[in-house]
C-alpha positions in Angstrom: -13.4 -5.5 -4.3 -12.7 -6.6 -0.8 -15.3 -9.3 -0.2 -16.3 -10.0 3.4 -18.5 -13.1 3.9 -20.9 -12.5 6.9 -22.1 -15.1 9.3 -25.7 -14.2 8.5 -25.2 -15.3 4.8 -24.7 -11.9 3.4 -21.7 -10.4 1.6 -20.3 -7.0 2.5 -18.3 -5.4 -0.4 -15.7 -2.7 0.0 -14.3 -0.9 -3.0 -10.5 -1.1 -3.3 -10.1 2.7 -3.6 -12.1 3.2 -0.4 -9.9 0.7 1.4 -6.8 2.6 0.2 -8.2 5.9 1.4 -8.6 4.3 4.8 -5.0 3.2 4.6 -4.0 6.8 3.8 -5.9 8.0 6.8 -3.9 5.6 9.0 -0.7 6.9 7.4 -1.7 10.5 8.1 -2.4 9.7 11.7 0.8 7.7 12.3 3.4 9.0 14.7 5.2 5.7 15.2 8.0 5.0 17.7 11.5 6.1 18.5 13.7 6.5 15.3 10.7 6.6 13.0 10.0 9.7 10.9 7.2 11.9 12.4 5.2 12.9 10.5 5.6 10.6 7.6 6.6 12.2 4.2 3.7 13.7 2.3 4.4 11.7 -0.9 4.3 8.5 1.1 0.9 9.4 2.7 -0.5 10.4 -0.7 0.8 7.2 -2.4 -0.8 5.1 0.4 -4.1 6.9 -0.1 -4.1 6.6 -3.9 -2.3 3.3 -4.4 -5.5 1.5 -5.4 -7.0 4.3 -7.5 -6.4 1.9 -10.4 -9.4 -0.1 -9.2 -12.0 2.7 -9.5 -13.3 1.6 -12.9 -13.0 -2.1 -12.1 -15.0 -1.7 -8.9 -17.9 0.2 -10.4 -19.7 -3.1 -10.0 -18.5 -6.6 -8.8 -17.6 -9.3 -11.3 -18.9 -12.8 -10.8 -16.4 -15.6 -10.3 -17.8 -18.3 -12.5 -16.2 -21.1 -10.4 -17.9 -20.3 -7.1 -20.7 -17.9 -8.1 -19.5 -15.2 -5.8 -18.0 -11.8 -6.7 -14.3 -11.8 -7.5 -12.0 -10.5 -4.8 -9.0 -8.3 -5.4 -6.8 -11.4 -5.4 -8.9 -13.5 -7.8 -10.0 -10.8 -10.3 -9.0 -11.8 -13.9 -5.4 -10.7 -14.4 -5.9 -9.4 -18.0 -8.2 -6.6 -17.0 -6.5 -6.0 -13.7 -3.1 -5.5 -15.2 -4.5 -3.0 -17.8 -6.1 -1.1 -15.0 -2.9 -1.1 -12.9 -1.0 0.3 -15.8 -3.5 3.0 -16.6 -3.9 3.9 -13.0 -0.1 4.3 -12.6 0.0 6.5 -15.7 -2.6 8.8 -14.2 -0.8 8.8 -10.8 2.4 9.7 -12.5 0.8 12.8 -13.8 0.0 13.8 -10.2 3.2 12.8 -8.5 6.2 10.9 -9.9 7.3 9.9 -6.4 3.8 8.5 -5.6 3.7 6.6 -8.9 7.1 5.1 -8.2 6.0 3.8 -4.8 2.7 2.5 -6.1 4.5 0.7 -9.0 7.0 -0.8 -6.5 4.1 -1.9 -4.4 2.3 -3.7 -7.3 5.4 -5.5 -8.5 6.3 -6.6 -5.0 3.4 -9.1 -4.9 2.9 -9.8 -8.6 3.4 -13.3 -10.0 6.3 -12.8 -12.4 5.3 -15.7 -14.7 1.7 -14.5 -14.9 2.6 -10.8 -15.5 6.0 -10.9 -17.2 5.2 -8.0 -19.6 3.7 -5.9 -16.9 6.7 -6.5 -14.6 9.1 -5.6 -17.5 7.2 -2.3 -18.2 7.0 -1.4 -14.6 10.8 -2.0 -14.1 11.3 0.4 -16.9 8.9 2.9 -15.4 10.7 2.7 -12.0 14.1 3.2 -13.6 12.9 6.2 -15.6 11.1 7.8 -12.6 14.2 7.3 -10.4 16.3 9.2 -13.0 13.7 12.0 -13.4 13.5 12.4 -9.6 17.3 12.3 -9.5 17.3 9.4 -7.0 20.6 7.7 -6.5 21.9 4.7 -4.5 21.7 6.8 -1.3 17.9 7.0 -1.8 17.3 3.2 -2.1 17.1 2.6 1.6 14.6 5.5 2.0 12.4 4.1 -0.8 12.5 0.6 0.7 11.4 2.1 4.0 8.6 4.0 2.4 7.4 0.9 0.6 7.4 -1.0 3.9 5.2 1.7 5.4 2.8 1.6 2.4 2.6 -2.2 2.8 1.9 -1.8 6.6 -1.0 0.6 6.1 -2.4 -1.5 3.2 -2.3 -4.6 5.4 -3.8 -2.8 8.4 -6.7 -1.6 6.3 -7.2 -5.1 4.8 -7.3 -6.6 8.3 -9.9 -4.1 9.4 -12.1 -4.6 6.3 -12.1 -8.4 6.4 -12.0 -9.5 10.0 -14.4 -7.4 11.9 -16.8 -9.3 14.2 -19.7 -10.8 12.2 -17.4 -11.9 9.4 -17.0 -15.6 8.5 -13.3 -16.5 9.1 -13.9 -19.7 7.1 -14.5 -17.7 4.0 -11.3 -15.6 3.9 -7.6 -16.5 3.1 -5.6 -17.8 6.0 -3.0 -15.0 5.5 -5.5 -12.3 6.6 -5.5 -13.6 10.2 -1.7 -13.3 10.2 -2.2 -9.6 9.8 -3.5 -9.5 13.4 0.2 -9.1 14.4 2.0 -6.6 12.1 5.5 -5.3 12.3 6.1 -1.6 12.2 9.0 -1.0 9.7 11.3 0.5 12.3 9.4 -0.3 15.5 7.8 -3.1 17.5 5.2 -5.7 16.6 1.6 -4.3 16.7 -1.2 -6.4 18.2 -4.7 -5.7 17.0 -7.7 -6.9 19.0 -11.4 -6.4 18.1 -13.7 -5.4 20.9 -17.1 -5.5 19.1 -17.7 -4.2 15.6 -16.7 -0.6 16.3 -13.6 -0.7 18.4 -10.1 -2.1 17.8 -7.3 -1.9 20.4 -3.8 -1.5 19.0 -0.9 -2.3 21.3 1.5 -0.6 21.4 -0.3 2.4 20.0 1.5 4.2 17.1 -1.0 6.9 16.2 -1.3 10.5 17.3 -4.6 10.0 19.0 -7.6 7.7 18.8 -8.4 7.2 15.1 -12.0 7.4 13.8 -12.6 5.1 10.8 -15.3 5.5 8.2 -15.6 3.1 5.3 -18.5 2.9 2.7 -19.8 -0.5 1.6 -22.7 -2.3 0.1 -24.2 -5.5 1.5 -25.7 -8.2 -0.7 -28.5 -10.4 0.7 -26.8 -13.6 -0.4 -23.4 -15.0 -1.2 -23.8 -16.9 -4.5 -25.3 -15.9 -7.8 -26.1 -18.0 -10.9 -25.3 -15.3 -13.4 -23.6 -11.9 -13.7 -27.1 -10.3 -14.3 -28.2 -11.6 -10.9 -25.2 -10.2 -9.2 -25.7 -6.8 -11.1 -29.3 -6.7 -9.8 -28.2 -7.4 -6.3 -25.5 -4.7 -6.4 -27.9 -2.1 -7.9 -30.5 -2.9 -5.2 -28.0 -2.7 -2.3 -27.9 0.7 -0.6 -24.6 2.4 0.2 -23.9 2.2 3.9 -21.0 3.2 6.1 -19.1 1.3 8.7 -17.5 3.3 11.5 -15.1 2.3 14.2 -12.3 3.6 16.4 -8.7 2.5 16.8 -7.7 3.1 20.4 -4.7 2.2 22.6 -5.2 -0.9 24.8 -5.8 0.0 28.4 -2.8 -0.4 30.8 -3.2 -2.7 33.7 -2.7 -1.0 37.1 
C-alpha cells in the first residue's frame, strides 16, 4: 500500500499495482529530450506498468502495523511475506516476458537490504544471470539495461510523488525522501521540476511528455488513521468505497 495521511485525519490508500499502472502510463506518454529513445522500448513500458504486480495479493486489504496502529506502507510491510510475494510475482512475470522479469528483478534488488534479504538477493542474482543468457544479452547490452532500469526508477518515483504529496496530504506523516522527488533527473536529460497547482493539476518543467497527461488512480479513504486491532482496520477497509483521483500533468506556462 501507498499510505497517504490527510490533513483532515483520514487515510487515503493506493494499491501498489495501481500506482505501477500509473507509472506505466507515464512511461507510455514519455517522449523525453534530445538523445533519448522515442518512444521507449515496449518491454520497458510493460515492465514499468507491471513491476508491482507482486503486490496484488498483499494489497487485497491493508495490514496493521502493530507499533503505530496504522496500515503498513510498502516500505514497512513485513519482509517475510513481501519477499515471498516478490519472488512469486517475478515468476509469473517471467512467464509473460523474460525481459520484463529481468528489469523488475533488477529494480527490486537495487533497493533491497542485502543483510535482511540475503537469500532473496542470491536467488535473484541467479535469475538475472539465467535470463540474461536466455535472452542472449552480452556485455554490449549492459548499458542498455542500466538505462532501462533508470527509466523504470524515474517513472516509479514520479508515481510515488504524485500519490503521496498531492495537496491535502500531511507532509509530517511521510518520509523525508518523498519530498526530494519533487526534483527528478531524467536518465539522459535535464532535471524535472514538479509543482502542484491544486489537487488536480501538476506542472512539469521542462515537459517530457507527448501531450498533457490525464491521470486516474483508484483509492480507498479511511475515516481515521489509527486502529487498535486488525479487525477494526478490516472493517474500515470494507466500509470504504472505491473512489478515483484524477489530475493532469501539463507543461509549466512560459513567461512572455
